[in-house]
C-alpha positions, 0 to 999 in steps of 0.5 A: 588724168582723164583729160590731158594738160594742154601742151602750151598752157601756162599758169599765172597766179597773181598775188597782191603784196604790200611791199614788192621789193621786200617780197622779192627779197623774201622769195629770193631767200627761198631760192626763187628768181624773177624774169626781168622781162616781166618785172618792173616797179609794180610787178615781179614774175617769179617762175615756179615751174616750167610753165607756172609763174607767180606774179607778185603785184603791188596792191595798187597793180593788183587792184587794177585787175581785181573786180572785187575789193582786196581781202586782208590775207592776215585775216582771210584765206582766199587761197593756199599756194603750194610748190613741190621740191625734189626731196624731203630735205629740200622741204625742210631747207626751204621752210627754214629759209622762209622762217629765217627771212621773216615768214611765220610758221603755219603749222607742224610738218605733215608726213603721210609717208608718200608725201611730206609738207611744211607750211608758212605764211609769207610777209603779207600773210599768204599761206604757202605749203612746200611739199615733196611727193614720192614720184611713184605716188604722183604717178600711181595716185596715193591709194594705188601707191599705198596698196603697192607698198602694203603688198610689198611689205606683206609677203603673203599678198605676193603672187609668188606666195601662192605657189 
């Protein structure tokens, strides 16, 4: 990164939902919990990372913050939400849980070797992607990682091959 992340920065993504309790149950089936200090009858704070949170808001509560009319996520895409897992198997497990909990499949699995993902729509029609990325690819960047893998697979490109 050319600009380092702010050490105290937190991310809150606010999403309108038609039925908060139903949405909480859906995401609980995917393994998420909720911070009770910031959860009430109109909002639920769902931690998704150390400093990243999704706020599930009733449509009425969301409208209090929004400056523009609410869009219908079943007919318009405003954003795609993605969270990572620590393995490809976890991606499959969480995606299967989303479908079993009433979500719908968005598309087939995408496998790029260094990255693997599956996508689904939640109960309100919001698009979600569950992904895994090889830690080396995340550190090096996809192009450098691909080059390092290609070099490892091709002995002729190895510096030792020139001796």
